[in-house]
C-alpha positions in Angstrom: -161.1 78.2 9.2 -160.2 78.7 12.9 -159.3 75.6 14.9 -162.1 74.1 17.0 -161.6 74.8 20.7 -160.6 71.5 22.4 -163.2 72.0 25.2 -165.9 72.4 22.6 -164.8 69.2 20.8 -164.7 67.3 24.1 -168.2 68.5 25.0 -169.6 67.5 21.6 -167.9 64.0 21.8 -169.3 63.6 25.3 -172.9 64.3 24.2 -172.6 62.1 21.1 -171.4 59.2 23.3 -174.2 59.7 25.8 -176.8 59.6 23.1 -175.3 56.8 21.0 -177.6 54.0 22.2 -180.8 56.0 21.6 -182.8 55.8 18.5 -182.0 58.7 16.1 -185.5 60.1 16.4 -185.8 59.7 20.2 -186.4 63.2 21.8 -184.1 64.3 24.6 -184.3 67.2 27.1 -181.5 69.3 28.6 -182.0 70.3 32.2 -180.7 73.9 32.0 -180.5 76.2 35.0 -178.7 78.8 33.0 -175.5 78.2 35.0 -172.2 77.5 33.3 -172.3 73.7 33.2 -175.9 73.2 32.1 -175.6 76.1 29.6 -172.5 74.4 28.1 -174.5 71.2 27.9 -177.3 73.0 26.1 -174.7 74.4 23.6 -173.2 71.0 22.8 -176.5 69.2 22.7 -178.0 71.8 20.3 -175.1 71.3 18.0 -175.1 67.5 18.1 -178.8 67.2 17.8 -178.9 69.6 14.9 -176.3 67.6 13.0 -178.0 64.3 13.7 -181.6 65.5 13.2 -182.5 64.5 16.7 -185.4 66.3 18.5 -183.9 68.1 21.5 -185.4 70.5 23.9 -184.7 72.0 27.4 -186.3 72.3 30.8 -185.6 75.2 33.1 -186.7 74.8 36.7 -187.5 77.9 38.6 -187.3 77.1 42.3 -188.8 80.4 43.3 -186.3 80.9 46.1 -185.0 84.3 45.0 -186.9 87.4 44.1 -185.1 87.4 40.7 -185.5 83.7 40.0 -188.3 84.0 37.5 -186.3 86.5 35.5 -183.2 84.3 35.6 -185.3 81.3 34.4 -186.7 83.3 31.6 -183.2 84.4 30.5 -182.0 80.7 30.6 -185.0 79.7 28.5 -184.3 82.4 26.0 -180.7 81.3 25.6 -181.9 77.7 25.0 -184.3 78.9 22.3 -181.6 81.0 20.7 -179.4 77.8 20.5 -182.2 76.1 18.6 -183.5 73.8 21.3 -187.3 73.1 21.1 -189.5 72.8 23.1 -188.1 74.9 25.9 -190.2 74.4 29.0 -190.0 76.6 32.1 -191.4 74.9 35.3 -191.9 76.7 38.6 -191.8 74.5 41.6 -192.5 74.9 45.3 -189.6 73.9 47.6 -190.9 72.7 51.0 -189.7 75.0 53.6 -188.5 77.6 51.1 -184.9 78.7 51.4 -184.7 77.1 54.9 -185.6 73.7 53.4 -187.2 70.8 55.3 -185.9 67.4 56.3 -182.4 66.0 56.9 -180.9 67.4 53.8 -182.0 71.0 54.3 -182.6 73.4 51.4 -180.2 71.6 49.0 -182.1 68.3 49.3 -185.5 69.9 49.2 -184.7 71.9 46.1 -183.2 68.8 44.4 -186.3 66.7 45.1 -188.6 69.4 43.7 -186.3 69.9 40.7 -186.1 66.2 39.8 -189.9 65.8 40.1 -190.4 68.7 37.7 -187.9 67.2 35.2 -189.6 63.8 35.3 -193.0 65.4 34.7 -191.6 67.4 31.7 -190.0 64.2 30.3 -193.3 62.4 30.5 -195.2 65.2 28.9 -192.7 65.6 26.0 -192.1 61.8 25.7 -188.4 62.3 26.1 -186.1 59.3 26.1 -183.6 60.9 28.3 -182.9 64.0 30.4 -179.4 65.3 30.2 -177.8 66.7 33.4 -174.8 69.0 33.4 -172.8 67.4 36.3 -169.0 67.6 35.7 -166.0 65.8 37.0 -165.7 68.5 39.6 -169.3 67.7 40.8 -168.3 64.0 40.9 -165.3 64.8 43.1 -167.5 66.8 45.5 -169.9 63.9 45.6 -167.2 61.4 46.6 -165.9 63.8 49.3 -169.5 64.2 50.7 -169.9 60.4 50.7 -166.6 60.1 52.6 -167.9 62.6 55.2 -171.2 60.6 55.6 -169.3 57.3 55.9 -171.9 55.8 53.6 -169.8 53.1 51.9 -168.8 52.1 48.4 -172.0 53.0 46.7 -171.9 56.5 48.0 -168.2 56.9 47.1 -169.0 55.6 43.6 -170.6 59.0 43.0 -173.1 59.8 40.3 -173.6 57.3 37.5 -173.3 58.4 33.9 -176.6 56.7 33.1 -179.4 55.7 35.4 -182.9 55.3 34.0 -184.0 58.6 32.5 -181.0 60.5 33.7 -177.8 60.9 31.6 -174.7 62.9 32.6 -172.5 63.4 29.5 -170.0 65.7 31.2 -168.8 63.5 34.1 -165.4 63.4 32.3 -165.1 67.1 31.8 -163.8 69.7 34.2 -165.7 72.9 35.1 -163.0 74.9 33.4 -163.9 73.2 30.1 -167.6 74.1 30.4 -166.6 77.7 30.9 -164.6 77.5 27.7 -167.6 76.1 25.8 -169.8 79.0 27.0 -167.1 81.5 25.9 -166.6 79.9 22.5 -170.4 80.0 21.9 -170.7 83.6 23.1 -173.3 82.8 25.8 -173.1 84.3 29.3 -174.1 82.0 32.2 -176.2 83.0 35.1 -174.4 83.6 38.5 -176.5 82.0 41.3 -175.5 83.3 44.7 -177.1 80.3 46.4 -174.3 78.1 45.0 -171.6 79.9 47.0 -170.5 78.8 50.5 -171.1 82.4 51.8 -174.4 82.7 49.9 -177.9 83.2 51.4 -178.8 79.5 51.8 -177.6 78.1 55.1 -177.9 74.8 56.9 -180.1 74.5 60.0 -177.2 75.3 62.3 -176.3 78.4 60.3 -173.3 76.9 58.7 -172.6 76.9 55.0 -174.4 74.3 52.9 -172.3 71.1 52.5 -171.8 70.9 48.8 -171.2 74.6 48.5 -168.6 74.5 51.2 -166.8 71.5 49.6 -166.8 73.3 46.3 -165.5 76.6 47.6 -163.3 75.5 50.4 -162.5 71.8 50.6 -161.5 71.0 47.0 -159.3 74.0 46.6 -157.5 73.1 49.8 -157.0 69.5 48.6 -155.7 70.7 45.3 -153.3 73.1 47.1 -152.1 70.3 49.4 -152.1 67.3 47.0 -151.7 68.8 43.6 -154.0 69.6 40.6 -154.7 65.9 39.8 -156.8 65.3 42.9 -160.1 65.9 41.1 -159.3 63.4 38.4 -158.1 60.9 41.1 -161.4 61.2 42.9 -163.2 60.6 39.6 -161.2 57.4 39.0 -161.9 56.2 42.5 -165.7 56.7 41.8 -165.4 54.7 38.6 -163.6 51.8 40.2 -166.0 51.7 43.2 -169.0 51.8 40.9 -167.9 48.6 39.3 -167.2 46.9 42.6 -170.5 48.2 44.1 -172.4 46.9 41.1 -171.3 43.4 41.7 -171.9 43.5 45.5 -175.4 45.0 45.0 -176.3 42.2 42.7 -175.3 39.7 45.3 -177.0 41.7 48.1 -180.2 41.8 46.0 -180.2 38.0 45.9 -179.7 37.9 49.7 -182.6 40.3 50.2 -184.8 38.1 48.1 -183.9 35.0 50.2 -184.3 36.9 53.5 -187.6 38.6 52.7 -190.6 37.1 54.5 -194.3 38.0 54.3 -194.7 41.2 56.5 -197.3 41.2 59.2 -198.0 44.8 60.2 -194.8 46.3 58.7 -194.0 47.4 55.1 -191.0 45.1 54.8 -189.7 42.1 56.9 -186.4 40.2 56.7 -185.5 36.9 58.3 -182.9 37.4 61.0 -181.4 33.9 60.6 -180.8 34.4 56.9 -179.1 37.8 57.5 -177.0 36.4 60.3 -175.4 33.8 58.0 -174.6 36.3 55.3 -171.3 38.1 54.7 -171.3 41.6 56.4 -170.8 43.4 53.1 -173.9 41.8 51.7 -175.9 42.0 54.9 -175.5 45.7 55.3 -176.6 46.3 51.7 -179.6 44.1 52.0 -180.6 46.0 55.1 -180.2 49.4 53.4 -182.2 48.3 50.4 -185.0 47.1 52.7 -185.0 50.4 54.6 -185.3 52.3 51.4 -188.2 50.0 50.2 -189.9 50.7 53.4 -189.8 54.4 52.9 -186.5 55.6 54.5 -184.8 58.6 52.8 -182.0 57.2 50.6 -180.1 60.5 50.6 -180.2 60.8 54.4 -179.6 57.2 55.3 -176.0 56.9 56.5 -173.7 54.1 57.6 -174.5 54.8 61.3 -178.2 54.0 60.6 -177.5 50.8 58.8 -175.1 49.7 61.6 -177.7 50.3 64.2 -180.1 48.0 62.3 -177.4 45.4 61.7 -176.8 45.3 65.5 -180.4 44.0 65.8 -179.1 40.9 63.9 -175.5 40.5 65.1 -175.5 42.0 68.6 -179.1 41.7 69.8 -179.6 41.9 73.6 -183.2 43.1 73.7 -182.5 46.7 72.6 -185.4 48.8 71.4 -186.3 49.9 67.9 -184.0 51.8 65.5 -185.4 55.0 64.0 -184.3 55.8 60.4 -184.7 59.1 58.5 -187.9 59.0 56.4 -189.2 58.2 59.0 -189.0 54.4 59.3 -188.8 52.4 62.5 -187.1 48.9 62.5 -187.9 46.4 65.2 -186.7 42.9 65.8 -189.6 40.6 66.7 -190.2 36.8 66.4 -187.0 36.2 64.4 -187.6 38.9 61.9 -186.6 42.5 61.2 -189.8 44.6 60.7 -189.4 47.8 58.8 -192.4 50.0 59.3 
């Protein structure tokens, strides 16, 4: 009997661990684009679910941004069915702005929002207890670097959580090379999506490469070349450590936000300036950010510079005007309160 490929064993262990707290009969869905990482996740999930008798299906989202996207989605769905996943649901979405995207995050953010909405709808329809996402340790490292570039603080640098609500990411401890090995061992051929490349057809509003694609194709290889092959694992460990620290700080910041919240007059959310002024800066900035998001600001586009501008209405107020946040949300200081509207 041939020895089991170590990458295959690691992938199966990761899926088992991610599903361990779910009831044995709780259905799960794999979000499968047909790309290497999500296809490897489908392979591992099909094996684990088959051994455990767990219902497991897949959702393929067709963003409709390429002429061949429908055919690619059909191929991905066919591979999932061949693996034994059932049901396999193909969902076509409309991305606002098309390949140009809309909003601060451009086409990447617009496509992501449409995709997650489709996955949530599929999970409700199929009564899934969890949706499994194929993000790897390489994706986590990219996320940490993007957070550094935004200057968004510890929560952003903490990267993607392994579990958050409906979403589970079993492969956050696996490298992209391992998912490739899983696909080869299973004899499945991943789709190659040109939009994932830095020189692909999707561009930012200024014509430059999309940020995550540029980090993947250019920045991480340069860091590995300069700092050594362990840089991806180091970034992953940084994310884990910061996630623990950020969790504690956010608990304390939530308590501060509760104390500071006052009945709004004409705004969506209002905070007491005096309560915020007495708080530690690390907690104050988090309470302000959470209030902005509750008021409708875009969490993905909200950067440190935005929070700092709002914080100045508390700590360095000299009659300045309102602060405009992405979303859009406008924050004004009036009558001893910050009004987010």
